[in-house]
C-alpha positions in Angstrom: 0.0 0.0 0.0 1.2 3.5 -0.8 0.5 6.1 1.8 0.4 9.5 0.2 -0.8 12.5 2.2 -2.7 10.1 4.5 -4.4 8.5 1.6 -3.9 4.9 0.4 -3.5 4.9 -3.4 -3.2 1.2 -4.1 -4.6 1.5 -7.7 -2.6 4.6 -8.7 0.9 4.1 -7.3 3.2 1.9 -5.4 5.9 2.5 -2.8 9.5 1.6 -3.4 11.7 1.6 -0.3 14.6 3.9 -0.6 16.2 2.6 2.6 15.9 -1.1 3.1 16.6 -0.8 6.8 13.9 1.8 7.4 10.4 0.9 6.1 9.2 4.4 6.6 11.5 5.7 3.9 9.8 5.2 0.6 9.1 6.8 -2.8 5.6 6.9 -4.3 5.9 5.8 -8.0 2.9 6.2 -10.2 1.6 3.3 -12.2 0.7 3.7 -15.8 -2.9 4.6 -15.8 -4.9 4.4 -19.0 -7.9 6.7 -18.6 -11.0 6.3 -20.8 -11.6 8.8 -23.4 -15.0 9.6 -21.8 -15.6 13.3 -21.5 -17.2 14.0 -18.1 -15.5 17.1 -16.8 -14.6 17.4 -13.1 -13.2 20.4 -11.3 -10.2 19.8 -9.0 -9.3 21.7 -5.9 -6.2 22.9 -7.8 -8.7 24.9 -10.0 -8.0 22.7 -13.0 -10.7 21.1 -15.0 -10.1 17.4 -15.9 -11.8 15.6 -18.7 -12.9 12.9 -16.2 -12.3 11.7 -12.7 -9.6 9.2 -13.8 -7.6 12.1 -15.2 -7.9 13.9 -11.9 -6.6 10.9 -10.0 -3.7 10.5 -12.4 -2.8 14.2 -11.9 -3.0 13.7 -8.2 -0.4 10.9 -8.3 1.8 12.6 -10.9 2.0 15.8 -8.8 2.1 13.9 -5.5 -0.5 16.4 -4.2 -4.0 15.7 -2.9 -6.5 17.1 -5.4 -10.1 16.9 -4.3 -13.1 16.8 -6.6 -15.2 19.9 -6.3 -18.8 20.4 -7.1 -19.6 22.9 -9.8 -17.5 24.6 -12.5 -13.9 25.6 -12.1 -13.2 29.3 -12.4 
């Protein structure tokens, strides 16, 4: 399991230990995530509009920042 900002992202990334003697030292590595071409726009808490929720989740892993889905349109 990959702990990332107190969120477990099993499907999006995996942790690779950077120090074999200290299991708390790890690096979150994103898995290749093929998102569907479905267009169902969602707004992220980073004020970006993503083409669908999968793209938002992929951005969250790639930036290693928590991005929440917001209701309504992005400004």
